[in-house]
TINULO-97528 format. One record per residue (C-alpha): x negated, y, z. Coordinates in Angstrom, 2 decimals, decimal comma, always signed. Example, Ala and Ser with C-alpha at 12.3 -4.5 7.8 and 13.67 -1.06 7.14 Angstrom:
<pts>
[pt [-12,30; -4,50; +7,80]] [pt [-13,67; -1,06; +7,14]] 
</pts>
This chain:
<pts>
[pt [-135,41; +82,94; +116,50]] [pt [-137,01; +86,39; +116,53]] [pt [-134,11; +88,71; +115,75]] [pt [-136,50; +91,54; +114,99]] [pt [-138,31; +89,40; +112,43]] [pt [-138,34; +90,42; +108,75]] [pt [-136,57; +87,15; +107,94]] [pt [-133,58; +87,92; +110,15]] [pt [-133,45; +91,58; +109,14]] [pt [-133,37; +90,51; +105,48]] [pt [-130,50; +88,15; +106,30]] [pt [-128,65; +90,94; +108,08]] [pt [-129,09; +93,32; +105,14]] [pt [-127,66; +90,75; +102,71]] [pt [-124,67; +90,18; +105,00]] [pt [-123,97; +93,92; +105,24]] [pt [-124,24; +94,28; +101,45]] [pt [-121,33; +91,90; +100,81]] [pt [-118,53; +94,10; +99,38]] [pt [-116,04; +95,07; +102,05]] [pt [-113,15; +94,69; +99,62]] [pt [-114,07; +91,00; +99,31]] [pt [-114,10; +90,67; +103,10]] [pt [-110,70; +92,40; +103,34]] [pt [-109,18; +90,07; +100,77]] [pt [-110,63; +87,06; +102,58]] [pt [-109,01; +88,30; +105,80]] [pt [-105,68; +88,85; +104,07]] [pt [-105,96; +92,64; +104,17]] [pt [-104,48; +94,08; +100,98]] [pt [-106,67; +96,56; +99,12]] [pt [-105,08; +99,36; +97,08]] [pt [-106,88; +101,60; +94,60]] [pt [-106,16; +105,27; +93,99]] [pt [-108,30; +107,84; +92,18]] [pt [-111,16; +105,35; +92,05]] [pt [-111,14; +104,79; +95,82]] [pt [-110,18; +101,70; +97,83]] [pt [-107,60; +102,02; +100,60]] [pt [-106,30; +99,56; +103,21]] [pt [-103,93; +99,54; +106,15]] [pt [-106,13; +100,22; +109,16]] [pt [-106,57; +97,02; +111,23]] [pt [-107,52; +99,06; +114,32]] [pt [-104,01; +100,47; +114,86]] [pt [-100,46; +99,68; +113,80]] [pt [-100,87; +101,33; +110,41]] [pt [-97,87; +101,32; +108,07]] [pt [-98,95; +103,92; +105,52]] [pt [-101,61; +103,22; +102,91]] [pt [-103,64; +106,35; +102,47]] [pt [-105,17; +106,94; +105,89]] [pt [-107,91; +104,26; +105,83]] [pt [-110,52; +104,47; +103,06]] [pt [-113,41; +102,19; +102,11]] [pt [-116,50; +104,12; +101,04]] [pt [-120,15; +103,05; +100,90]] [pt [-119,08; +99,62; +102,16]] [pt [-117,67; +101,13; +105,35]] [pt [-114,03; +101,65; +106,29]] [pt [-112,94; +104,88; +107,96]] [pt [-109,47; +105,69; +109,26]] [pt [-108,46; +109,35; +109,23]] [pt [-105,51; +108,59; +111,53]] [pt [-107,13; +106,85; +114,52]] [pt [-110,79; +107,62; +113,83]] [pt [-111,90; +103,98; +113,65]] [pt [-114,85; +103,09; +111,45]] [pt [-116,49; +99,75; +110,75]] [pt [-118,90; +97,94; +108,50]] [pt [-118,33; +94,35; +107,34]] [pt [-119,55; +92,81; +110,57]] [pt [-117,60; +95,06; +112,93]] [pt [-114,45; +94,51; +110,86]] [pt [-114,82; +90,71; +111,17]] [pt [-115,50; +91,03; +114,91]] [pt [-112,32; +93,03; +115,41]] [pt [-109,95; +91,00; +113,24]] [pt [-111,22; +87,54; +114,23]] [pt [-112,37; +88,32; +117,79]] [pt [-115,83; +87,09; +116,83]] [pt [-119,13; +87,90; +118,49]] [pt [-121,81; +89,57; +116,40]] [pt [-123,57; +86,45; +115,11]] [pt [-120,29; +84,63; +114,57]] [pt [-119,21; +87,48; +112,30]] [pt [-122,55; +87,43; +110,44]] [pt [-122,32; +83,69; +109,85]] [pt [-118,67; +83,96; +108,76]] [pt [-119,65; +86,44; +106,03]] [pt [-122,74; +84,43; +105,04]] [pt [-120,76; +81,21; +104,66]] [pt [-118,23; +82,83; +102,36]] [pt [-120,79; +84,78; +100,31]] [pt [-123,18; +81,85; +99,91]] [pt [-125,99; +83,59; +101,79]] [pt [-128,70; +81,31; +103,16]] [pt [-129,24; +81,63; +106,89]] [pt [-132,74; +81,87; +108,36]] [pt [-134,17; +78,36; +108,47]] [pt [-136,22; +78,66; +111,65]] [pt [-133,23; +77,17; +113,45]] [pt [-129,47; +77,50; +113,42]] [pt [-128,14; +80,85; +114,51]] [pt [-125,89; +80,50; +117,54]] [pt [-124,69; +82,78; +120,30]] [pt [-126,91; +80,88; +122,72]] [pt [-130,03; +81,87; +120,77]] [pt [-128,92; +85,48; +120,52]] [pt [-127,95; +86,10; +124,12]] [pt [-129,19; +85,17; +127,54]] [pt [-127,03; +82,56; +129,21]] [pt [-124,39; +84,14; +131,42]] [pt [-125,07; +83,70; +135,15]] [pt [-121,56; +82,34; +135,76]] [pt [-119,71; +79,32; +134,42]] [pt [-116,91; +79,26; +131,86]] [pt [-114,53; +78,09; +134,59]] [pt [-115,44; +81,06; +136,76]] [pt [-114,92; +83,42; +133,82]] [pt [-111,52; +81,87; +133,18]] [pt [-110,56; +82,18; +136,85]] [pt [-111,39; +85,89; +136,63]] [pt [-109,19; +86,27; +133,57]] [pt [-112,18; +86,73; +131,25]] [pt [-113,22; +84,74; +128,18]] [pt [-115,37; +85,98; +125,32]] [pt [-113,91; +89,46; +125,62]] [pt [-112,83; +91,86; +128,31]] [pt [-111,08; +95,21; +128,11]] [pt [-111,76; +98,52; +129,75]] [pt [-110,20; +101,95; +129,88]] [pt [-111,92; +104,66; +127,85]] [pt [-110,93; +107,72; +129,90]] [pt [-109,95; +110,75; +127,84]] [pt [-111,19; +114,24; +128,63]] [pt [-107,63; +115,51; +128,90]] [pt [-104,22; +114,37; +130,08]] [pt [-101,02; +114,92; +128,15]] [pt [-97,57; +113,42; +128,16]] [pt [-96,80; +110,29; +126,18]] [pt [-94,54; +112,23; +123,81]] [pt [-97,63; +113,92; +122,37]] [pt [-99,15; +110,58; +121,36]] [pt [-98,35; +108,38; +118,41]] [pt [-98,64; +104,99; +120,09]] [pt [-99,04; +103,33; +116,70]] [pt [-102,46; +105,02; +116,36]] [pt [-104,08; +103,47; +119,38]] [pt [-103,64; +101,30; +122,45]] [pt [-103,04; +104,17; +124,87]] [pt [-102,68; +103,73; +128,63]] [pt [-100,29; +105,97; +130,58]] [pt [-99,85; +106,59; +134,29]] [pt [-96,52; +106,44; +136,16]] [pt [-95,76; +110,06; +135,25]] [pt [-96,23; +109,42; +131,54]] [pt [-99,63; +111,07; +131,19]] [pt [-102,25; +109,51; +128,96]] [pt [-105,28; +108,43; +130,98]] [pt [-107,23; +106,72; +128,22]] [pt [-107,32; +104,06; +125,55]] [pt [-107,94; +100,36; +126,01]] [pt [-111,24; +99,24; +124,53]] [pt [-112,23; +95,62; +123,93]] [pt [-115,81; +94,53; +124,54]] [pt [-117,88; +91,37; +124,41]] [pt [-118,72; +89,88; +127,82]] [pt [-121,99; +88,45; +126,50]] [pt [-123,02; +91,72; +124,88]] [pt [-122,20; +93,60; +128,08]] [pt [-124,49; +91,27; +130,06]] [pt [-127,21; +91,66; +127,45]] [pt [-126,98; +95,46; +127,12]] [pt [-125,82; +96,53; +130,60]] [pt [-126,47; +93,90; +133,32]] [pt [-125,50; +96,35; +136,08]] [pt [-122,17; +97,00; +134,40]] [pt [-121,64; +93,26; +133,97]] [pt [-122,29; +92,52; +137,64]] [pt [-120,01; +95,37; +138,74]] [pt [-117,24; +93,97; +136,53]] [pt [-117,65; +90,43; +137,91]] [pt [-117,76; +91,59; +141,54]] [pt [-114,64; +93,71; +141,11]] [pt [-112,73; +90,94; +139,34]] [pt [-113,86; +88,37; +141,93]] [pt [-112,80; +90,58; +144,84]] [pt [-109,38; +91,26; +143,28]] [pt [-108,75; +87,62; +142,35]] [pt [-109,83; +86,22; +145,72]] [pt [-107,64; +88,67; +147,62]] [pt [-104,67; +87,67; +145,47]] [pt [-105,27; +83,92; +145,78]] [pt [-106,02; +84,04; +149,50]] [pt [-102,81; +85,94; +150,22]] [pt [-100,91; +83,21; +148,36]] [pt [-102,92; +80,50; +150,10]] [pt [-102,07; +81,65; +153,63]] [pt [-98,44; +82,54; +152,93]] [pt [-97,90; +79,45; +150,77]] [pt [-96,49; +81,73; +148,07]] [pt [-97,57; +80,19; +144,78]] [pt [-94,56; +79,71; +142,45]] [pt [-96,69; +79,67; +139,28]] [pt [-99,62; +77,58; +140,60]] [pt [-99,80; +74,41; +142,65]] [pt [-101,44; +74,41; +146,07]] [pt [-104,07; +72,04; +144,71]] [pt [-104,93; +74,44; +141,89]] [pt [-105,17; +77,47; +144,18]] [pt [-107,28; +75,48; +146,63]] [pt [-109,67; +74,54; +143,81]] [pt [-109,85; +78,08; +142,41]] [pt [-110,63; +79,60; +145,80]] [pt [-113,07; +77,18; +147,37]] [pt [-114,67; +75,41; +144,39]] [pt [-114,71; +78,12; +141,73]] [pt [-114,64; +81,64; +143,16]] [pt [-116,04; +81,15; +146,67]] [pt [-119,55; +80,21; +145,44]] [pt [-119,48; +83,22; +143,10]] [pt [-118,43; +85,58; +145,90]] [pt [-121,09; +84,11; +148,20]] [pt [-123,73; +84,72; +145,53]] [pt [-122,73; +88,37; +145,13]] [pt [-121,95; +89,06; +148,80]] [pt [-125,39; +90,54; +149,71]] [pt [-125,18; +93,23; +147,01]] [pt [-121,40; +93,67; +146,67]] [pt [-121,21; +96,60; +149,06]] [pt [-123,52; +98,68; +146,86]] [pt [-120,88; +98,32; +144,13]] [pt [-118,12; +99,46; +146,49]] [pt [-116,73; +96,06; +147,52]] [pt [-116,80; +94,65; +151,06]] [pt [-116,81; +90,85; +151,12]] [pt [-116,89; +90,63; +154,93]] [pt [-113,33; +89,29; +154,75]] [pt [-114,92; +86,03; +153,54]] [pt [-116,31; +85,28; +157,00]] [pt [-112,93; +85,87; +158,63]] [pt [-111,21; +83,70; +156,01]] [pt [-113,75; +80,94; +156,50]] [pt [-113,13; +80,85; +160,26]] [pt [-109,38; +81,03; +159,82]] [pt [-109,46; +78,27; +157,22]] [pt [-111,55; +76,01; +159,46]] [pt [-108,98; +76,44; +162,21]] [pt [-106,14; +76,03; +159,70]] [pt [-107,52; +72,71; +158,44]] [pt [-108,53; +71,36; +161,85]] 
</pts>
């Protein structure tokens, strides 16, 4: 499928034209009307007061937390869908015909990820990850209404940013360098944790067999793949060689 093709762009335009109030009702989001305008409780923060999130020109905007979204972005947020999943969800409910060249799937929209689902799971990642959007200022937690965002605070109670959810596949598609840096960092952190448990036999929540599998069958090949370039991302995987020697002696 050519996603820049007129056929797909026409499909996308029809999806975006589906009334947002219909999408909200389908998602169970109550729509209220006042002075000819549609209002909802903002799904992007713990909103309890109707009157801060307005629907206009088929786009929602929240005056409290600053979130804005079209139909597709709203579906992605509420249902944790990827972009095409959200498009197809809307199309199915609105009776919009999908491009017939072939079925739209995430596999046709994105390059295959260079790691397996099991490796993603071992790193604590699935379809989505989260990152910290660092603010340009720091202030105490008392100055923040926590209901208006997923704020992150340091040990002294200062806000250091907001948690932002992102699609792992979209990150790999749009920013491969950022994707690889994320995977290397997660792999380094997870291996260090599991190896410390492995050698001290401290694994109350996991069996020895499971930890053994995660280290040597799942994460070790991933770490070996990234080892030559890991240092340029700030991670030193030289501990792998020492662990390998120690493990050989341990198992002998």
